[in-house]
C-alpha positions in Angstrom: 31.5 -16.6 52.6 28.2 -15.0 53.6 26.1 -16.6 56.3 22.8 -15.0 55.1 22.0 -17.9 52.8 23.3 -20.7 55.1 20.9 -22.9 56.8 20.2 -22.4 60.5 18.7 -24.5 63.3 16.0 -22.7 65.2 14.6 -24.7 68.1 13.5 -28.0 66.7 13.5 -27.0 63.0 16.1 -26.3 60.4 15.7 -23.2 58.2 17.1 -23.2 54.6 18.5 -19.7 55.0 18.7 -16.9 57.5 16.3 -14.5 55.7 13.2 -13.9 57.7 10.0 -12.5 56.3 9.0 -10.0 59.0 5.3 -9.7 60.2 3.3 -7.1 58.2 -0.4 -6.3 58.6 -2.1 -6.5 55.2 -5.8 -6.4 56.2 -7.2 -8.8 53.6 -9.4 -10.9 55.9 -12.8 -9.2 55.9 -14.3 -12.0 58.1 -11.2 -12.3 60.3 -10.5 -15.7 58.8 -7.3 -16.3 56.7 -8.6 -17.4 53.3 -7.3 -18.7 50.0 -5.6 -15.4 49.0 -3.8 -15.4 52.3 -2.6 -18.9 51.7 -1.3 -18.0 48.2 0.4 -14.8 49.5 2.5 -16.8 52.0 3.1 -19.6 49.6 4.6 -17.2 47.1 7.1 -16.1 49.8 7.9 -19.5 51.3 11.6 -19.4 50.1 12.3 -17.3 53.2 14.1 -19.3 55.8 11.3 -18.3 58.2 8.0 -16.5 57.7 6.5 -14.7 60.7 2.8 -14.0 59.9 1.1 -10.7 60.2 -0.1 -10.0 63.7 -3.0 -12.3 64.5 -5.2 -11.2 67.5 -5.6 -13.8 70.3 -9.1 -12.5 71.1 -11.7 -10.0 69.9 -10.5 -7.6 72.6 -6.9 -7.9 71.3 -7.9 -6.7 67.8 -6.7 -3.2 66.8 -7.1 -3.3 63.0 -10.0 -4.1 60.7 -9.8 -7.1 58.4 -7.0 -8.9 60.1 -7.2 -12.6 60.6 -7.6 -13.8 64.2 -6.8 -17.1 66.0 -9.4 -17.4 68.7 -12.0 -19.5 66.9 -12.1 -23.0 65.2 -13.0 -21.4 61.9 -9.9 -19.2 62.1 -7.7 -22.2 63.0 -9.1 -24.0 59.9 -8.2 -20.9 57.8 -4.7 -20.7 59.1 -4.3 -24.5 58.4 -4.7 -23.7 54.7 -1.8 -21.2 55.1 0.6 -23.5 56.9 -0.2 -26.4 54.5 0.6 -24.0 51.6 3.9 -22.9 53.1 4.9 -26.5 54.1 4.1 -27.7 50.6 6.9 -25.4 49.5 9.2 -26.7 52.2 8.9 -23.4 54.1 8.7 -22.7 57.8 6.2 -20.4 59.4 5.5 -18.9 62.9 2.2 -17.2 63.9 2.7 -13.8 65.5 0.3 -13.6 68.5 -1.0 -10.1 69.0 -2.9 -8.0 71.6 -2.8 -4.3 70.7 -3.9 -3.1 74.1 -4.8 0.6 74.0 -4.1 0.9 70.3 -7.6 0.0 69.2 -10.9 1.6 68.5 -14.3 1.1 70.0 -15.7 0.0 66.5 -13.4 -3.1 66.8 -14.1 -4.0 70.4 -16.8 -6.4 71.7 -19.9 -4.3 72.5 -18.1 -1.2 71.3 -16.4 -1.1 74.7 -13.2 0.9 75.4 -10.0 -0.9 74.6 -7.8 -2.1 77.5 -4.2 -1.2 78.4 -1.7 -1.2 81.2 -3.2 2.1 82.3 -5.7 4.7 81.2 -3.4 7.0 79.2 -4.4 7.3 75.6 -1.9 7.1 72.7 -1.9 10.8 71.6 -1.9 11.1 67.8 -2.3 7.3 67.4 -4.2 6.1 64.4 -5.5 2.7 63.5 -7.4 1.1 60.6 -10.9 0.8 61.9 -14.5 2.0 61.2 -15.8 5.5 61.1 -19.3 6.4 62.2 -20.6 5.8 58.7 -19.2 2.2 58.7 -16.4 2.8 56.2 -13.0 1.5 57.0 -10.0 3.8 57.2 -7.6 5.5 59.5 -9.2 6.8 62.7 -7.9 8.0 66.1 -7.4 5.3 68.6 -9.9 5.3 71.6 -9.1 6.1 75.2 -8.4 2.8 77.1 -9.3 1.6 80.5 -6.7 -0.2 82.6 -6.8 -4.0 83.0 -7.5 -5.2 86.5 -5.0 -7.5 88.1 -7.3 -10.4 87.6 -7.9 -9.5 83.9 -4.1 -9.7 83.3 -4.3 -13.4 84.2 -7.2 -13.8 81.7 -5.1 -12.1 78.9 -2.3 -14.5 79.6 -4.7 -17.4 79.2 -5.9 -15.9 75.9 -2.2 -16.0 74.7 -2.0 -19.6 75.8 -5.2 -20.4 73.9 -3.8 -18.6 70.8 -0.6 -20.6 71.0 -2.4 -23.9 71.2 -4.7 -22.9 68.4 -1.6 -22.0 66.3 -0.2 -25.4 67.1 -3.5 -27.0 66.0 -3.3 -24.9 62.8 0.1 -26.5 61.9 2.4 -23.5 62.7 6.0 -24.4 63.4 5.9 -22.0 66.4 4.6 -18.7 67.6 6.0 -15.2 68.1 4.6 -13.0 70.9 4.3 -9.5 69.7 6.0 -7.4 72.4 7.0 -4.5 70.2 5.6 -1.4 68.4 3.8 0.1 71.4 1.3 -2.8 71.8 0.1 -4.3 75.1 3.4 -5.9 76.3 5.3 -2.7 75.7 2.6 -0.7 77.4 3.4 -2.7 80.5 7.2 -2.3 80.1 7.2 1.5 79.7 6.8 3.4 83.0 5.0 6.3 81.2 2.1 4.0 80.2 2.4 1.7 83.2 1.6 3.6 86.4 0.1 0.6 88.1 0.4 0.0 91.8 -0.1 -3.8 91.8 2.7 -6.3 91.2 2.6 -5.6 87.4 3.8 -2.0 87.9 6.7 -0.1 89.5 10.2 -1.6 89.1 11.7 -3.0 85.9 11.1 -6.5 87.4 7.5 -5.9 88.0 6.8 -4.1 84.7 8.3 -7.1 82.9 6.3 -9.6 84.9 3.3 -9.8 82.5 5.6 -10.5 79.5 7.6 -13.1 81.3 4.6 -14.9 82.8 3.1 -15.1 79.4 6.3 -16.5 77.9 6.3 -19.1 80.7 2.7 -20.2 80.3 2.9 -20.3 76.5 6.1 -22.3 76.7 4.5 -24.8 79.1 1.6 -25.2 76.6 3.6 -25.8 73.3 7.3 -26.1 74.3 9.7 -23.2 74.8 11.7 -24.0 71.6 8.6 -23.2 69.6 8.3 -19.7 71.2 9.8 -16.5 70.0 9.2 -12.9 71.0 9.5 -9.6 69.3 10.8 -6.5 71.1 11.5 -2.9 70.0 14.0 -1.3 72.3 14.2 2.5 72.2 11.2 2.8 69.9 8.9 5.7 70.5 6.2 4.5 68.1 2.6 5.2 69.0 3.3 7.7 71.8 5.7 5.6 73.8 8.0 8.2 75.4 11.7 7.5 76.0 12.7 6.7 79.6 15.9 6.5 81.4 15.7 2.8 82.1 15.2 1.6 78.5 18.5 -0.1 78.0 18.4 -1.6 81.5 14.8 -2.9 80.9 15.7 -4.7 77.7 19.0 -6.1 79.0 17.0 -7.4 82.0 14.6 -9.1 79.6 17.6 -10.5 77.6 19.0 -12.1 80.7 15.6 -13.5 81.8 14.7 -14.8 78.3 18.1 -16.4 78.0 17.1 -18.7 80.9 14.0 -19.9 79.0 15.4 -21.8 76.0 13.3 -19.9 73.4 13.4 -20.3 69.6 14.6 -16.6 69.3 14.3 -13.0 70.2 13.3 -10.7 67.3 14.4 -7.1 67.7 12.7 -4.4 65.7 14.6 -1.2 64.9 11.9 1.4 64.2 14.3 3.8 62.4 12.6 7.1 63.4 13.5 9.9 60.9 15.8 7.4 59.1 18.2 6.9 62.0 19.0 3.5 63.6 18.0 3.3 67.3 19.5 -0.1 67.9 23.2 0.3 67.5 26.0 -2.2 67.5 27.0 -1.4 71.1 23.5 -2.3 72.3 23.4 -5.4 70.1 26.7 -6.5 71.6 25.4 -6.0 75.1 22.2 -7.8 74.3 24.2 -10.7 72.8 26.2 -10.9 76.0 23.0 -11.2 78.0 21.0 -13.4 75.7 22.5 -16.7 74.5 19.8 -17.7 72.0 19.2 -16.8 68.4 18.7 -13.1 67.6 16.7 -11.7 64.7 17.0 -8.1 63.7 14.4 -6.2 61.6 14.3 -2.6 60.4 15.7 -1.0 57.2 17.5 -4.3 56.5 19.7 -4.8 53.5 21.9 -7.7 52.4 25.0 -5.6 53.2 23.8 -4.7 56.7 22.8 -8.3 57.5 26.2 -9.7 56.4 28.0 -7.1 58.4 26.1 -7.7 61.6 26.4 -11.5 61.2 30.1 -11.1 60.7 30.2 -9.2 64.0 28.3 -12.1 65.6 25.6 -9.8 67.1 22.7 -11.3 65.1 21.9 -14.7 63.7 19.1 -14.0 61.2 17.9 -10.9 59.3 14.3 -9.9 58.9 13.0 -8.0 55.8 9.6 -6.4 55.8 8.4 -4.1 53.0 10.8 -5.6 50.4 8.8 -8.9 50.7 5.6 -7.2 49.7 6.7 -6.4 46.2 9.3 -9.2 45.9 7.9 -12.6 46.6 11.2 -14.0 45.4 13.2 -11.7 47.7 15.7 -14.4 48.8 16.7 -15.2 45.2 16.9 -11.5 44.3 19.2 -10.8 47.3 21.3 -13.9 46.5 21.8 -13.0 42.9 22.0 -9.2 43.2 18.8 -8.7 41.1 17.0 -5.4 41.4 14.1 -5.0 43.8 10.6 -3.9 42.9 9.2 -1.0 44.9 5.9 -1.8 46.6 2.7 0.3 46.1 2.0 1.8 49.5 -1.6 2.5 48.5 -2.3 -1.2 48.5 -0.7 -2.1 51.8 -4.0 -2.4 53.7 -7.3 -3.7 52.6 -8.5 -4.6 49.1 -8.0 -7.9 47.2 -5.4 -9.6 45.1 -4.1 -6.3 43.6 -0.9 -5.3 45.4 -1.0 -8.6 47.3 -0.7 -11.5 44.9 0.2 -9.8 41.6 3.8 -8.9 42.1 5.9 -11.0 39.6 9.0 -12.9 40.2 12.2 -11.6 38.6 12.9 -12.9 35.1 16.7 -13.5 34.8 16.4 -13.3 31.0 15.6 -9.6 31.3 19.1 -8.9 32.6 
C-alpha cells in the first residue's frame, strides 16, 4: 500500500497526506501584502498535506523579486493571517518560507536603491530577477553587483529572520521554512566560491555553515524547533553557484548538525539541470543516515518517484511545485490517476486572477 496518501506527524501537527505543495514565487502582491486573491489561491490547494508558501522576504533588504509578499510589517502579518485562516478553514496546514535573496536582487528593489548584500562581493553572472527597469516597468533584469555583509550585519540579518519567524507565528502559520536553497543568501555563505570571507563566517565547512546554523538556533528559540524547517539544494549550480569539491561533505555536515536540533523537517530541492537528477539515491541514503528527522524532496516529482523513494525509506514526504499551479486538486488527481493540466508559463509571474485562480478542478464525469 502506498504511503504517499497516508497521514504524517510533522513536529506538533498531523498532516492528512505526505504531498507537499512546494514554494513557488507568483508575484501577485503589488503592495508586498498578501491579499484576498492570495488567500483564495492557497485555499484552493489546501488538500495538500502541507503547503509551503512562496518565498516571503524578512526585510526590504531581503527582497529580490517585485510584487512578492513580505513579512516584516504589521500590515503584511494581517495579510498573511487571511491566508492562514483560509487554509485552516479547509483543515490544511501551512508553513511560511522565510527568504533573504542576498546578492540575487536589483537596486530597484533595495531601500534607497542601494546595492544588494551577500556573503561576498562576487556578482551572479548571468543572473536575472523580476524587478524594475529604468522606465519603471517590471520584467526580467540583470541582478546587481552586491556588497559583502560585515560581521556585525550578519547578526542583524539573523535577527531579521527571528522577527520574520515571530511575525509568521503571529500570522497563524503552523511553522516556518528557512530558504537555504537556490543560490540565495544562506547558500552564498555555504559555497566557497561566493564566500571568500576571512571572519568566522568564512573558511572551513564549519565556519561557512555557521550563519545558517546560528539562524536555525535563534529562530528555534523564538518559536520552537519543531515548528522550523529548512530548504537546501545540494549540488545545485543555479544562479552562478559553481560546483565545489566539498559539496557532499558540506551537506552531510549540515545533516548531522541539523539532526541534533529536533526540527520539523529538512526539505531538499533537486534542481534537475538539463533534465538530470543531481540528488541520487546514494546521497539520499547518506543524508538519511546523518539526519534522523523528516525529509522532504522536491524536483521533477511524480507519484511513481515519490512512492519508490518512500519505499526505499530515504524520504518521508514528496513536494510538487509546478503541477500545483494548474491543478489545485493535485492530491485527488494523483490519488485517482486523473490527468494533469499543463500550466501556462506566461502567467507564472505577475498579473491577476488569470493563470492564478482560474484553473478548474477535475470533473470525474468527464472520464
